[in-house]
KETI-357233 format. One record per residue (C-alpha): residue number from 0; residue in one letter; x, y, z. Coordinates in pm, 1 decimal, m for minus. Each point is the difference from the previous one (the first is absolute). Layout:
! residues N
<seq: NUM	type: A	xx: X	yy: Y	zz: Z>
...
This chain:
! residues 229
<seq: 0	type: M	xx: m16205.4	yy: 20429.6	zz: m11243.4>
<seq: 1	type: S	xx: m260.2	yy: 235.8	zz: 146.9>
<seq: 2	type: A	xx: 71.7	yy: 174.3	zz: 328.6>
<seq: 3	type: K	xx: m178.2	yy: m124.2	zz: 309.4>
<seq: 4	type: P	xx: m238.0	yy: 245.2	zz: 164.7>
<seq: 5	type: S	xx: 144.0	yy: 195.5	zz: 293.2>
<seq: 6	type: H	xx: m112.8	yy: m65.7	zz: 355.9>
<seq: 7	type: D	xx: m218.3	yy: 313.8	zz: m8.5>
<seq: 8	type: E	xx: m162.0	yy: m103.1	zz: m329.2>
<seq: 9	type: A	xx: m65.8	yy: m352.3	zz: 127.0>
<seq: 10	type: L	xx: m150.5	yy: 135.3	zz: 324.0>
<seq: 11	type: H	xx: m217.5	yy: 244.1	zz: m196.1>
<seq: 12	type: S	xx: m135.5	yy: m280.1	zz: m220.4>
<seq: 13	type: L	xx: m60.3	yy: m225.3	zz: 301.8>
<seq: 14	type: L	xx: m190.8	yy: 266.5	zz: 193.8>
<seq: 15	type: Y	xx: m193.1	yy: 112.8	zz: m307.4>
<seq: 16	type: R	xx: m118.8	yy: m354.2	zz: m70.4>
<seq: 17	type: A	xx: m89.3	yy: m59.9	zz: 364.8>
<seq: 18	type: L	xx: m212.8	yy: 314.6	zz: 21.6>
<seq: 19	type: L	xx: m159.4	yy: m52.9	zz: m341.5>
<seq: 20	type: E	xx: m99.8	yy: m354.6	zz: 96.0>
<seq: 21	type: K	xx: m174.6	yy: 132.8	zz: 311.2>
<seq: 22	type: I	xx: m182.7	yy: 260.2	zz: m208.8>
<seq: 23	type: I	xx: m115.5	yy: m259.0	zz: m254.5>
<seq: 24	type: S	xx: m102.3	yy: m251.1	zz: 268.3>
<seq: 25	type: G	xx: m204.2	yy: 263.8	zz: 183.4>
<seq: 26	type: E	xx: 208.0	yy: m22.1	zz: 316.6>
<seq: 27	type: F	xx: 65.5	yy: 367.7	zz: m66.7>
<seq: 28	type: A	xx: m351.2	yy: 119.7	zz: m86.2>
<seq: 29	type: P	xx: m85.4	yy: 290.6	zz: m232.2>
<seq: 30	type: G	xx: 20.2	yy: 322.2	zz: 197.9>
<seq: 31	type: Q	xx: 218.1	yy: m153.0	zz: 272.5>
<seq: 32	type: R	xx: 278.8	yy: 225.0	zz: 122.5>
<seq: 33	type: L	xx: 354.3	yy: m133.1	zz: m39.7>
<seq: 34	type: V	xx: 224.1	yy: 134.0	zz: 276.4>
<seq: 35	type: E	xx: 373.0	yy: 3.5	zz: m72.0>
<seq: 36	type: E	xx: 101.5	yy: m63.5	zz: 361.0>
<seq: 37	type: E	xx: m230.5	yy: m301.9	zz: 33.6>
<seq: 38	type: L	xx: 111.4	yy: m153.6	zz: m330.2>
<seq: 39	type: A	xx: 367.5	yy: 57.5	zz: 80.3>
<seq: 40	type: R	xx: m46.2	yy: m177.2	zz: 332.2>
<seq: 41	type: A	xx: m193.5	yy: m288.0	zz: m160.0>
<seq: 42	type: Y	xx: 268.8	yy: m65.5	zz: m263.2>
<seq: 43	type: G	xx: 301.4	yy: 76.1	zz: 220.4>
<seq: 44	type: V	xx: 131.7	yy: 285.7	zz: m213.5>
<seq: 45	type: S	xx: 42.3	yy: 375.2	zz: 33.4>
<seq: 46	type: R	xx: m262.0	yy: 246.6	zz: m119.3>
<seq: 47	type: T	xx: 204.4	yy: 97.4	zz: m307.0>
<seq: 48	type: P	xx: m55.5	yy: m317.5	zz: m209.9>
<seq: 49	type: I	xx: m367.0	yy: m4.1	zz: 106.8>
<seq: 50	type: R	xx: m40.6	yy: 361.3	zz: m112.4>
<seq: 51	type: E	xx: 162.9	yy: m78.8	zz: m336.6>
<seq: 52	type: V	xx: m226.3	yy: m301.9	zz: m56.7>
<seq: 53	type: L	xx: m310.3	yy: 200.9	zz: 85.6>
<seq: 54	type: L	xx: 108.6	yy: 262.6	zz: m254.1>
<seq: 55	type: S	xx: 31.3	yy: m275.0	zz: m262.8>
<seq: 56	type: L	xx: m346.1	yy: m128.2	zz: 87.0>
<seq: 57	type: V	xx: m136.6	yy: 354.2	zz: m30.2>
<seq: 58	type: K	xx: 152.3	yy: 29.0	zz: m348.9>
<seq: 59	type: D	xx: m158.4	yy: m334.4	zz: m94.2>
<seq: 60	type: G	xx: m344.3	yy: 107.3	zz: 121.3>
<seq: 61	type: C	xx: m24.9	yy: m250.4	zz: 287.3>
<seq: 62	type: V	xx: 39.7	yy: 257.7	zz: 278.4>
<seq: 63	type: E	xx: m88.7	yy: 368.1	zz: 24.7>
<seq: 64	type: R	xx: 132.9	yy: 275.7	zz: 219.8>
<seq: 65	type: A	xx: m243.5	yy: 247.4	zz: 151.4>
<seq: 66	type: R	xx: 87.5	yy: 315.4	zz: 190.8>
<seq: 67	type: N	xx: 20.0	yy: m63.4	zz: 375.7>
<seq: 68	type: C	xx: m98.1	yy: m365.6	zz: m52.1>
<seq: 69	type: G	xx: 317.4	yy: m159.8	zz: m135.4>
<seq: 70	type: A	xx: m25.8	yy: m302.2	zz: m231.1>
<seq: 71	type: R	xx: m326.9	yy: m183.6	zz: m59.0>
<seq: 72	type: V	xx: m78.1	yy: m312.2	zz: m201.2>
<seq: 73	type: V	xx: m179.8	yy: 46.0	zz: m332.4>
<seq: 74	type: A	xx: m242.5	yy: m264.4	zz: m128.2>
<seq: 75	type: F	xx: 177.5	yy: m217.6	zz: m260.8>
<seq: 76	type: T	xx: m238.4	yy: m162.4	zz: m247.5>
<seq: 77	type: A	xx: m5.5	yy: m272.6	zz: m262.6>
<seq: 78	type: E	xx: m31.4	yy: 277.3	zz: m258.9>
<seq: 79	type: D	xx: 333.9	yy: 139.2	zz: 121.9>
<seq: 80	type: V	xx: 157.9	yy: m341.2	zz: m57.0>
<seq: 81	type: E	xx: m144.4	yy: m24.4	zz: m352.2>
<seq: 82	type: E	xx: 123.0	yy: 347.4	zz: m90.1>
<seq: 83	type: L	xx: 352.7	yy: m62.2	zz: 131.1>
<seq: 84	type: F	xx: 48.8	yy: m321.9	zz: m194.1>
<seq: 85	type: D	xx: m160.9	yy: 138.0	zz: m316.6>
<seq: 86	type: L	xx: 236.8	yy: 297.2	zz: 18.2>
<seq: 87	type: R	xx: 293.2	yy: m237.3	zz: 41.6>
<seq: 88	type: T	xx: m106.7	yy: m197.2	zz: m307.3>
<seq: 89	type: A	xx: m35.1	yy: 312.4	zz: m214.6>
<seq: 90	type: L	xx: 336.9	yy: 143.5	zz: 101.5>
<seq: 91	type: E	xx: 214.9	yy: m313.2	zz: 10.8>
<seq: 92	type: V	xx: m127.6	yy: m162.3	zz: m319.2>
<seq: 93	type: H	xx: 69.7	yy: 331.2	zz: m173.4>
<seq: 94	type: C	xx: 364.1	yy: m33.0	zz: 113.8>
<seq: 95	type: I	xx: 67.0	yy: m337.1	zz: m161.5>
<seq: 96	type: S	xx: 78.7	yy: 123.3	zz: m351.6>
<seq: 97	type: S	xx: 287.1	yy: 205.2	zz: 143.1>
<seq: 98	type: V	xx: 104.3	yy: m259.5	zz: 257.9>
<seq: 99	type: V	xx: 70.3	yy: m275.5	zz: m253.7>
<seq: 100	type: R	xx: 256.3	yy: 233.4	zz: m158.7>
<seq: 101	type: T	xx: 163.9	yy: 138.1	zz: 314.3>
<seq: 102	type: V	xx: m9.2	yy: m256.0	zz: 282.7>
<seq: 103	type: K	xx: 334.9	yy: m165.8	zz: 74.5>
<seq: 104	type: V	xx: 27.8	yy: m375.5	zz: m47.7>
<seq: 105	type: N	xx: 190.8	yy: m44.9	zz: 327.1>
<seq: 106	type: E	xx: m289.0	yy: 155.2	zz: 197.4>
<seq: 107	type: L	xx: m247.3	yy: m238.6	zz: m159.2>
<seq: 108	type: L	xx: 228.9	yy: m297.7	zz: 59.1>
<seq: 109	type: E	xx: 30.7	yy: 96.8	zz: 366.3>
<seq: 110	type: L	xx: m379.1	yy: m6.2	zz: 32.5>
<seq: 111	type: Q	xx: m17.9	yy: m329.5	zz: m186.8>
<seq: 112	type: H	xx: 251.6	yy: m153.3	zz: 241.6>
<seq: 113	type: R	xx: m192.6	yy: 125.5	zz: 305.1>
<seq: 114	type: L	xx: m327.1	yy: m137.0	zz: m138.1>
<seq: 115	type: E	xx: 150.3	yy: m341.0	zz: m70.3>
<seq: 116	type: A	xx: 155.6	yy: m15.1	zz: 349.3>
<seq: 117	type: V	xx: m295.9	yy: 120.5	zz: 206.8>
<seq: 118	type: D	xx: m202.7	yy: m322.5	zz: m12.0>
<seq: 119	type: S	xx: 227.2	yy: m154.2	zz: 263.6>
<seq: 120	type: K	xx: m167.0	yy: 233.0	zz: 252.4>
<seq: 121	type: S	xx: m344.4	yy: m19.9	zz: 156.2>
<seq: 122	type: G	xx: m239.3	yy: 193.4	zz: 219.6>
<seq: 123	type: S	xx: 67.4	yy: 366.2	zz: 74.0>
<seq: 124	type: R	xx: 353.4	yy: m18.7	zz: m142.0>
<seq: 125	type: L	xx: m135.9	yy: m118.8	zz: m335.7>
<seq: 126	type: R	xx: m270.7	yy: 266.8	zz: m9.6>
<seq: 127	type: E	xx: 237.0	yy: 279.2	zz: 104.0>
<seq: 128	type: E	xx: 257.4	yy: m101.5	zz: m262.9>
<seq: 129	type: H	xx: m263.3	yy: m7.9	zz: m274.5>
<seq: 130	type: A	xx: m123.7	yy: 341.7	zz: 116.0>
<seq: 131	type: S	xx: 358.9	yy: 128.8	zz: m15.2>
<seq: 132	type: I	xx: 44.2	yy: m139.2	zz: m351.9>
<seq: 133	type: D	xx: m332.9	yy: 152.1	zz: m103.5>
<seq: 134	type: L	xx: 116.4	yy: 339.3	zz: 122.9>
<seq: 135	type: K	xx: 333.6	yy: m35.2	zz: m180.8>
<seq: 136	type: L	xx: m157.9	yy: m110.1	zz: m330.2>
<seq: 137	type: H	xx: m258.0	yy: 278.3	zz: m7.4>
<seq: 138	type: H	xx: 263.4	yy: 256.8	zz: 95.7>
<seq: 139	type: L	xx: 223.3	yy: m130.7	zz: m278.5>
<seq: 140	type: I	xx: m278.7	yy: 42.7	zz: m253.9>
<seq: 141	type: V	xx: m81.2	yy: 353.7	zz: 109.7>
<seq: 142	type: E	xx: 360.0	yy: 118.2	zz: 43.9>
<seq: 143	type: N	xx: 88.9	yy: m115.0	zz: m352.8>
<seq: 144	type: S	xx: m287.9	yy: 192.4	zz: m157.5>
<seq: 145	type: G	xx: 205.1	yy: 317.9	zz: m32.2>
<seq: 146	type: N	xx: m310.4	yy: 201.6	zz: 97.8>
<seq: 147	type: R	xx: 90.9	yy: 211.8	zz: 302.9>
<seq: 148	type: R	xx: m354.7	yy: 102.7	zz: 90.5>
<seq: 149	type: L	xx: m125.0	yy: m357.5	zz: m22.9>
<seq: 150	type: I	xx: 290.3	yy: m119.5	zz: 215.4>
<seq: 151	type: T	xx: m83.8	yy: 259.8	zz: 266.3>
<seq: 152	type: Q	xx: m368.6	yy: m96.3	zz: m2.4>
<seq: 153	type: M	xx: 69.2	yy: m372.1	zz: 36.3>
<seq: 154	type: R	xx: 257.8	yy: 49.5	zz: 274.6>
<seq: 155	type: H	xx: m274.8	yy: 174.9	zz: 191.9>
<seq: 156	type: L	xx: m244.9	yy: m287.0	zz: m48.3>
<seq: 157	type: S	xx: 228.8	yy: m301.7	zz: 19.1>
<seq: 158	type: L	xx: 19.6	yy: m47.3	zz: 377.2>
<seq: 159	type: L	xx: m379.2	yy: 18.3	zz: 33.7>
<seq: 160	type: I	xx: m60.1	yy: m250.2	zz: m281.1>
<seq: 161	type: E	xx: 273.1	yy: m239.3	zz: 114.0>
<seq: 162	type: S	xx: m122.8	yy: 13.5	zz: 358.9>
<seq: 163	type: L	xx: m350.0	yy: m89.0	zz: m115.7>
<seq: 164	type: Q	xx: 139.6	yy: m284.8	zz: m207.0>
<seq: 165	type: L	xx: 207.1	yy: m143.5	zz: 285.5>
<seq: 166	type: T	xx: m300.6	yy: 20.4	zz: 232.7>
<seq: 167	type: S	xx: m203.7	yy: m196.8	zz: m255.9>
<seq: 168	type: F	xx: 246.2	yy: m293.7	zz: m19.6>
<seq: 169	type: S	xx: m212.7	yy: m244.6	zz: 197.8>
<seq: 170	type: S	xx: 183.4	yy: m319.1	zz: m100.4>
<seq: 171	type: D	xx: 328.2	yy: m134.1	zz: m136.4>
<seq: 172	type: D	xx: m183.7	yy: m114.2	zz: m314.6>
<seq: 173	type: Q	xx: m116.7	yy: 354.6	zz: m68.1>
<seq: 174	type: A	xx: 352.8	yy: 135.7	zz: 44.0>
<seq: 175	type: R	xx: 142.5	yy: m270.5	zz: m229.3>
<seq: 176	type: K	xx: m262.2	yy: 78.1	zz: m266.0>
<seq: 177	type: T	xx: 112.2	yy: 361.9	zz: 12.3>
<seq: 178	type: G	xx: 361.0	yy: m118.6	zz: m33.2>
<seq: 179	type: E	xx: m86.5	yy: m201.7	zz: m311.6>
<seq: 180	type: Q	xx: m149.1	yy: 314.0	zz: m153.1>
<seq: 181	type: H	xx: 310.4	yy: 201.5	zz: 90.2>
<seq: 182	type: L	xx: 226.2	yy: m258.8	zz: m162.7>
<seq: 183	type: A	xx: m206.7	yy: 1.1	zz: m320.1>
<seq: 184	type: I	xx: 22.7	yy: 381.2	zz: m18.4>
<seq: 185	type: V	xx: 376.6	yy: m6.9	zz: 58.2>
<seq: 186	type: C	xx: 44.8	yy: m260.9	zz: m275.3>
<seq: 187	type: A	xx: m207.4	yy: 209.3	zz: m242.7>
<seq: 188	type: L	xx: 216.5	yy: 303.7	zz: 76.8>
<seq: 189	type: L	xx: 315.9	yy: m205.3	zz: m51.4>
<seq: 190	type: R	xx: m134.0	yy: m94.2	zz: m345.6>
<seq: 191	type: R	xx: m82.8	yy: 368.1	zz: m62.4>
<seq: 192	type: D	xx: m357.0	yy: m105.0	zz: m82.4>
<seq: 193	type: A	xx: m197.0	yy: 316.0	zz: 79.4>
<seq: 194	type: E	xx: m345.8	yy: m129.1	zz: m93.4>
<seq: 195	type: L	xx: 33.8	yy: m315.6	zz: 207.3>
<seq: 196	type: A	xx: 139.3	yy: 195.6	zz: 295.0>
<seq: 197	type: K	xx: m293.2	yy: 244.3	zz: m17.7>
<seq: 198	type: R	xx: m254.8	yy: m282.3	zz: 0.9>
<seq: 199	type: L	xx: 169.7	yy: m184.9	zz: 287.2>
<seq: 200	type: L	xx: 38.7	yy: 317.5	zz: 205.0>
<seq: 201	type: T	xx: m368.0	yy: 89.8	zz: m48.8>
<seq: 202	type: E	xx: m107.3	yy: m348.8	zz: 111.8>
<seq: 203	type: H	xx: 237.4	yy: 12.8	zz: 298.4>
<seq: 204	type: I	xx: m128.1	yy: 335.2	zz: 127.0>
<seq: 205	type: E	xx: m360.0	yy: m114.6	zz: m48.5>
<seq: 206	type: Y	xx: 74.2	yy: m313.9	zz: 204.2>
<seq: 207	type: G	xx: 146.2	yy: 213.3	zz: 278.7>
<seq: 208	type: K	xx: m301.5	yy: 230.4	zz: m7.4>
<seq: 209	type: R	xx: m242.3	yy: m293.1	zz: 35.4>
<seq: 210	type: N	xx: 193.7	yy: m137.4	zz: 297.3>
<seq: 211	type: V	xx: 7.0	yy: 334.6	zz: 177.7>
<seq: 212	type: L	xx: m370.9	yy: 59.5	zz: m66.8>
<seq: 213	type: Q	xx: m91.2	yy: m344.6	zz: 135.3>
<seq: 214	type: M	xx: 201.7	yy: 69.0	zz: 314.6>
<seq: 215	type: F	xx: m146.7	yy: 347.8	zz: 33.3>
<seq: 216	type: I	xx: m362.4	yy: m107.8	zz: m48.7>
<seq: 217	type: K	xx: 43.0	yy: m286.8	zz: 248.3>
<seq: 218	type: S	xx: 146.5	yy: 237.8	zz: 256.8>
<seq: 219	type: T	xx: m283.1	yy: 250.5	zz: m53.3>
<seq: 220	type: Y	xx: m262.6	yy: m273.9	zz: 42.0>
<seq: 221	type: Q	xx: 160.6	yy: m115.2	zz: 325.9>
<seq: 222	type: Q	xx: 2.0	yy: 358.9	zz: 128.4>
<seq: 223	type: E	xx: m372.7	yy: 28.8	zz: m73.8>
<seq: 224	type: L	xx: m73.5	yy: m324.0	zz: 186.4>
<seq: 225	type: V	xx: 193.3	yy: 121.2	zz: 304.3>
<seq: 226	type: A	xx: m184.5	yy: 333.4	zz: m8.3>
<seq: 227	type: K	xx: m337.6	yy: m182.3	zz: 10.5>
<seq: 228	type: E	xx: 89.7	yy: m205.3	zz: 307.8>
């Protein structure tokens, strides 16, 4: 069984997703200053986890730090979304040939069990569980590649991509569709069918990219309407 994330890791992910959602929605506008003290007070935490999340957002290109100005929001575009998901496709599909030889059956069976059990949930609990499974599956693929540089690169990108994906889950049906794709990929890996797993993984990442782009474009359009009022 995989270890559960620590309290600090869970808090980091929660704060990261909350701030990223505000950046994408335009609530935090490009160029806006993000003040650690104000954010810590808003989320009821100390400055330390806020500082760590801002550093992660800087690394992911969503925030920049300027001398004497602190952290400021960077414009995040549809092109950024396209590039992130295309990079994920290129790197993860490349991993599959190694993964079918190295991944442990018990890890795949654990994911299969979680996917078969999750449909009893609904609403935010359903979407959060599918997002958690998505993170676990993609980590499993990357970690079993045996490529240390690729693993490091994808660890850096994973929280950003998964946060975008979770934000884009607008309905239970969308989350369940993602779950069906996950289950098909897991079954292909259990059969050690590399070509099928590559095709299913490519389709799955493309589906996620379309959902995030639709959410992003809708949010951008709403921001433009508000700006004209």
